[in-house]
Residue frames as qw, qx, qy, qz and C-alpha x, y, z in Angstrom:
[[0.000, 0.891, 0.455, 0.000, 0.00, 0.00, 0.00],
 [0.419, 0.503, -0.026, 0.755, 1.60, 3.26, -1.11],
 [0.149, -0.622, 0.180, -0.747, 2.35, 5.63, 1.73],
 [0.815, -0.453, -0.343, -0.113, 1.86, 2.92, 4.35],
 [0.109, -0.722, 0.536, -0.424, 3.59, 3.37, 7.68],
 [0.011, -0.213, 0.930, -0.298, 4.22, 0.91, 10.47],
 [0.273, 0.243, 0.871, -0.328, 1.60, -1.79, 10.92],
 [0.193, 0.458, 0.755, 0.428, -0.19, -0.75, 7.70],
 [0.021, -0.818, -0.377, 0.433, -1.25, 2.68, 8.98],
 [0.496, 0.678, 0.247, 0.482, -1.23, 5.18, 6.10],
 [0.419, -0.463, -0.099, 0.775, 1.22, 8.00, 6.67],
 [0.282, 0.903, 0.309, 0.100, 0.19, 11.41, 5.48],
 [0.536, -0.378, 0.149, 0.740, 3.23, 13.34, 4.27],
 [0.391, 0.857, 0.328, 0.065, 1.94, 16.39, 2.39],
 [0.477, 0.310, 0.020, 0.823, 4.09, 18.99, 0.72],
 [0.211, -0.644, -0.437, 0.591, 3.95, 22.11, 2.89],
 [0.053, 0.053, 0.288, 0.955, 2.56, 25.30, 1.54],
 [0.428, 0.249, 0.352, -0.794, -0.88, 26.62, 0.97],
 [0.451, 0.154, -0.672, -0.567, -1.65, 24.19, -1.82],
 [0.861, -0.189, -0.071, -0.467, -4.18, 21.40, -1.44],
 [0.678, -0.416, 0.603, -0.054, -3.16, 18.19, 0.34],
 [0.555, 0.517, -0.595, -0.265, -1.08, 15.77, -1.74],
 [0.234, 0.285, -0.921, 0.128, -0.08, 12.11, -1.56],
 [0.503, -0.353, -0.766, -0.187, -3.54, 10.94, -0.53],
 [0.169, -0.132, -0.583, 0.784, -3.67, 13.17, 2.55],
 [0.099, -0.737, -0.653, -0.145, -7.10, 14.23, 3.68],
 [0.002, 0.765, 0.041, 0.642, -7.95, 17.82, 4.48],
 [0.657, -0.735, -0.028, -0.165, -8.12, 17.11, 8.23],
 [0.864, -0.212, 0.038, 0.455, -4.65, 15.52, 8.38],
 [0.474, 0.505, 0.095, 0.715, -3.27, 18.37, 6.32],
 [0.236, -0.831, -0.050, -0.501, -4.70, 20.97, 8.71],
 [0.786, -0.613, 0.038, 0.068, -3.32, 19.24, 11.83],
 [0.797, 0.021, 0.100, 0.595, 0.12, 18.94, 10.22],
 [0.229, 0.704, 0.084, 0.667, -0.02, 22.62, 9.27],
 [0.513, -0.818, -0.002, -0.259, -0.68, 23.46, 12.94],
 [0.858, -0.403, 0.120, 0.295, 2.27, 21.32, 14.09],
 [0.655, 0.372, 0.130, 0.644, 4.52, 22.76, 11.39],
 [0.017, -0.843, -0.020, -0.537, 3.79, 26.29, 12.58],
 [0.693, -0.713, 0.098, -0.041, 4.73, 25.26, 16.13],
 [0.866, -0.077, 0.156, 0.468, 8.03, 23.78, 14.86],
 [0.480, 0.546, 0.132, 0.674, 8.89, 26.92, 12.93],
 [0.311, -0.430, -0.399, 0.747, 8.18, 29.19, 15.94],
 [0.044, -0.214, -0.329, -0.919, 6.22, 31.39, 13.54],
 [0.358, 0.198, 0.503, -0.761, 3.01, 32.87, 14.91],
 [0.168, 0.280, 0.893, 0.309, 0.28, 30.75, 13.34],
 [0.334, -0.168, -0.236, -0.897, -2.86, 32.18, 11.83],
 [0.181, 0.099, 0.866, -0.456, -5.14, 30.94, 14.61],
 [0.537, 0.384, 0.206, -0.723, -8.26, 32.16, 12.82],
 [0.590, 0.410, -0.545, -0.432, -7.43, 29.97, 9.85],
 [0.332, 0.201, -0.915, 0.113, -6.62, 26.89, 11.94],
 [0.079, -0.239, -0.844, 0.473, -9.11, 27.02, 14.83],
 [0.173, -0.688, -0.586, -0.393, -12.80, 27.78, 15.22],
 [0.110, -0.597, 0.183, -0.773, -13.74, 30.81, 17.32],
 [0.740, -0.469, 0.128, -0.465, -15.39, 28.50, 19.88],
 [0.647, 0.305, -0.675, 0.182, -12.41, 26.10, 20.13],
 [0.693, -0.612, 0.239, -0.296, -12.17, 24.10, 23.39],
 [0.519, 0.435, -0.712, 0.185, -9.01, 22.26, 24.48],
 [0.838, -0.490, 0.002, -0.242, -9.09, 19.55, 27.13],
 [0.443, 0.460, -0.674, 0.373, -5.99, 18.72, 29.20],
 [0.697, -0.430, -0.566, 0.100, -6.19, 16.57, 32.36],
 [0.529, -0.442, -0.373, 0.620, -6.10, 18.61, 35.55],
 [0.124, -0.141, 0.073, 0.979, -6.76, 21.96, 33.86],
 [0.418, 0.590, 0.392, -0.569, -9.83, 24.01, 33.11],
 [0.662, 0.524, 0.472, 0.255, -10.87, 23.82, 29.44],
 [0.325, -0.317, 0.246, 0.856, -8.79, 26.03, 27.15],
 [0.449, 0.808, 0.274, -0.266, -10.48, 28.64, 25.02],
 [0.696, 0.570, 0.093, 0.426, -8.80, 29.86, 21.86],
 [0.013, -0.912, 0.205, -0.354, -7.53, 32.95, 23.70],
 [0.685, -0.611, 0.393, -0.053, -6.02, 30.76, 26.45],
 [0.909, 0.160, 0.259, 0.285, -4.42, 28.47, 23.87],
 [0.460, 0.783, -0.039, 0.417, -2.81, 31.47, 22.18],
 [0.297, -0.851, 0.339, -0.271, -1.40, 32.73, 25.52],
 [0.868, -0.328, 0.371, 0.043, -0.16, 29.25, 26.39],
 [0.831, 0.406, 0.152, 0.348, 1.61, 28.86, 23.02],
 [0.205, 0.873, -0.193, 0.399, 3.31, 32.25, 23.45],
 [0.561, -0.711, 0.386, -0.178, 4.50, 31.21, 26.93],
 [0.932, -0.044, 0.311, 0.181, 5.91, 27.92, 25.61],
 [0.650, 0.643, 0.033, 0.404, 7.71, 29.69, 22.78],
 [0.072, -0.887, 0.283, -0.358, 9.23, 32.14, 25.29],
 [0.689, -0.574, 0.418, -0.146, 10.32, 29.40, 27.71],
 [0.819, -0.072, 0.527, 0.214, 11.75, 26.91, 25.20],
 [0.270, 0.682, -0.469, -0.493, 14.02, 26.98, 22.15],
 [0.155, 0.292, -0.903, -0.275, 14.65, 24.32, 19.51],
 [0.640, 0.133, 0.538, -0.532, 11.04, 23.15, 19.86],
 [0.293, 0.231, -0.792, -0.484, 10.34, 20.16, 17.67],
 [0.732, 0.077, 0.457, -0.500, 7.10, 18.17, 17.39],
 [0.152, 0.290, -0.864, -0.383, 7.79, 14.90, 15.53],
 [0.813, 0.033, 0.007, -0.582, 4.73, 12.98, 14.41],
 [0.262, -0.285, 0.922, -0.023, 5.19, 9.32, 15.35],
 [0.142, 0.345, 0.910, 0.180, 1.73, 8.22, 14.18],
 [0.315, 0.214, 0.031, -0.924, -1.25, 9.95, 12.63],
 [0.059, 0.310, 0.935, 0.162, -4.64, 8.30, 12.13],
 [0.292, 0.131, 0.085, -0.944, -7.89, 9.90, 11.06],
 [0.008, 0.395, 0.899, 0.187, -11.52, 9.00, 10.62],
 [0.040, -0.822, -0.548, -0.150, -14.48, 11.25, 9.83],
 [0.018, -0.930, -0.011, -0.367, -14.01, 14.48, 11.84],
 [0.659, -0.712, 0.228, 0.074, -11.17, 13.26, 14.11],
 [0.627, 0.580, -0.447, 0.264, -7.38, 13.16, 13.74],
 [0.796, -0.595, 0.087, 0.072, -5.28, 11.34, 16.34],
 [0.486, 0.717, -0.403, 0.295, -1.58, 12.16, 16.58],
 [0.830, -0.481, -0.037, 0.281, 1.13, 10.54, 18.69],
 [0.293, 0.892, -0.198, 0.282, 3.96, 13.03, 19.10],
 [0.752, -0.281, -0.172, 0.571, 7.48, 13.16, 20.42],
 [0.060, 0.964, 0.033, 0.256, 8.19, 16.74, 21.47],
 [0.738, -0.215, -0.147, 0.622, 11.68, 17.94, 22.29],
 [0.087, 0.928, 0.035, 0.360, 13.06, 21.34, 23.23],
 [0.541, 0.019, -0.410, 0.734, 15.65, 23.17, 25.27],
 [0.234, -0.874, -0.417, 0.083, 14.40, 25.44, 28.02],
 [0.432, 0.587, -0.013, 0.685, 15.69, 28.96, 27.55],
 [0.214, -0.656, 0.269, -0.672, 15.13, 30.27, 31.06],
 [0.063, 0.127, -0.882, 0.450, 15.47, 28.88, 34.55],
 [0.608, -0.358, -0.456, -0.542, 12.33, 26.98, 35.48],
 [0.569, -0.540, 0.384, -0.488, 11.16, 26.23, 39.03],
 [0.866, -0.241, 0.428, -0.098, 12.90, 23.09, 40.26],
 [0.874, 0.442, 0.098, 0.178, 14.98, 22.78, 37.08],
 [0.606, -0.450, 0.172, 0.633, 17.92, 25.06, 37.81],
 [0.077, -0.529, 0.320, 0.782, 19.75, 26.96, 35.09],
 [0.674, 0.580, -0.008, -0.457, 18.58, 27.43, 31.54],
 [0.285, 0.573, -0.718, -0.274, 19.67, 25.06, 28.81],
 [0.463, -0.104, 0.858, -0.197, 18.16, 21.79, 29.99],
 [0.219, 0.002, -0.806, -0.550, 16.72, 19.30, 27.53],
 [0.572, 0.145, 0.454, -0.668, 13.00, 18.66, 27.50],
 [0.276, 0.095, -0.842, -0.454, 11.49, 15.61, 25.86],
 [0.481, 0.126, 0.598, -0.628, 7.90, 14.43, 26.11],
 [0.027, -0.186, -0.883, -0.431, 5.52, 12.05, 24.40],
 [0.380, 0.258, 0.370, -0.808, 1.89, 12.90, 23.90],
 [0.133, 0.363, 0.856, 0.343, -1.28, 11.79, 22.21],
 [0.216, 0.327, 0.161, -0.906, -3.69, 14.44, 20.97],
 [0.265, 0.489, 0.810, 0.185, -7.12, 13.90, 19.46],
 [0.080, 0.223, -0.096, -0.967, -8.37, 16.76, 17.30],
 [0.348, 0.589, 0.726, -0.066, -12.01, 17.21, 16.26],
 [0.133, -0.108, 0.334, 0.927, -12.45, 19.33, 13.15],
 [0.295, 0.696, 0.613, -0.229, -15.44, 21.27, 11.95],
 [0.394, 0.904, 0.161, -0.049, -15.76, 23.20, 8.70],
 [0.698, 0.554, -0.150, 0.428, -12.04, 22.84, 7.94],
 [0.018, 0.686, -0.433, 0.585, -10.77, 24.08, 11.31],
 [0.409, -0.054, -0.822, 0.391, -9.87, 22.56, 14.68],
 [0.460, -0.601, -0.229, -0.613, -12.90, 22.85, 16.97],
 [0.745, -0.586, 0.200, -0.249, -11.80, 20.75, 19.94],
 [0.573, 0.436, -0.668, 0.187, -8.82, 18.77, 21.19],
 [0.832, -0.534, 0.082, -0.124, -8.00, 16.33, 23.96],
 [0.453, 0.647, -0.563, 0.241, -4.37, 15.93, 25.00],
 [0.884, -0.462, 0.027, 0.068, -2.53, 13.42, 27.17],
 [0.353, 0.796, -0.408, 0.274, 1.07, 14.42, 27.94],
 [0.874, -0.228, -0.299, 0.307, 3.86, 12.49, 29.70],
 [0.009, 0.899, -0.184, 0.398, 5.06, 15.54, 31.59],
 [0.728, -0.632, 0.265, -0.023, 6.44, 13.60, 34.57],
 [0.879, 0.067, 0.230, 0.412, 8.94, 11.78, 32.33],
 [0.413, 0.752, 0.049, 0.512, 9.87, 15.08, 30.67],
 [0.309, -0.885, 0.196, -0.289, 10.55, 16.78, 34.00],
 [0.867, -0.390, 0.268, 0.155, 12.63, 13.82, 35.16],
 [0.770, 0.371, 0.162, 0.494, 14.77, 14.05, 32.02],
 [0.132, 0.873, -0.056, 0.466, 15.30, 17.78, 32.56],
 [0.580, -0.766, 0.245, -0.129, 16.44, 17.19, 36.13],
 [0.901, -0.176, 0.291, 0.270, 18.84, 14.37, 35.15],
 [0.707, 0.429, 0.213, 0.520, 20.42, 15.92, 32.04],
 [0.304, -0.703, -0.074, 0.638, 20.67, 19.54, 33.06],
 [0.242, 0.806, -0.163, -0.514, 22.02, 22.15, 30.64],
 [0.868, 0.466, 0.117, 0.128, 22.95, 21.21, 27.08],
 [0.514, -0.572, 0.352, 0.534, 26.71, 21.19, 26.54],
 [0.473, 0.764, -0.219, -0.380, 27.98, 22.72, 23.26]]
């Protein structure tokens, strides 16, 4: 099967740009990858083009995120970390949902509580389910392995040149 990934799961690898999805990628997969690509580039994404005005994000232990809260949170992450990279490990979609398993890595650019000096490595796995409506992300549910990420930061400390 052309474009098949591990265990027969189709991998969606579109060409990036504003053109239509290629290589058999659906519109929903394309949109989620565009969102992740903007996060990797540290460029301010066009939230209005990617998310619905009534977007709701669900993260365990936190109040639901509105679009405004998501935007503030993304700015804070970009300020606190450099070399942010979201690598898609798996991507599966059906109807209005896209599920992504990610490996996120970064270097923290400022001292964080309990972490000591700046320059520590951050690495975390996550699974995010996106629900799309009318070509935009309307809702998401995220599960993040933050405890493992914090443990790695404590053990490795600053990055050595």
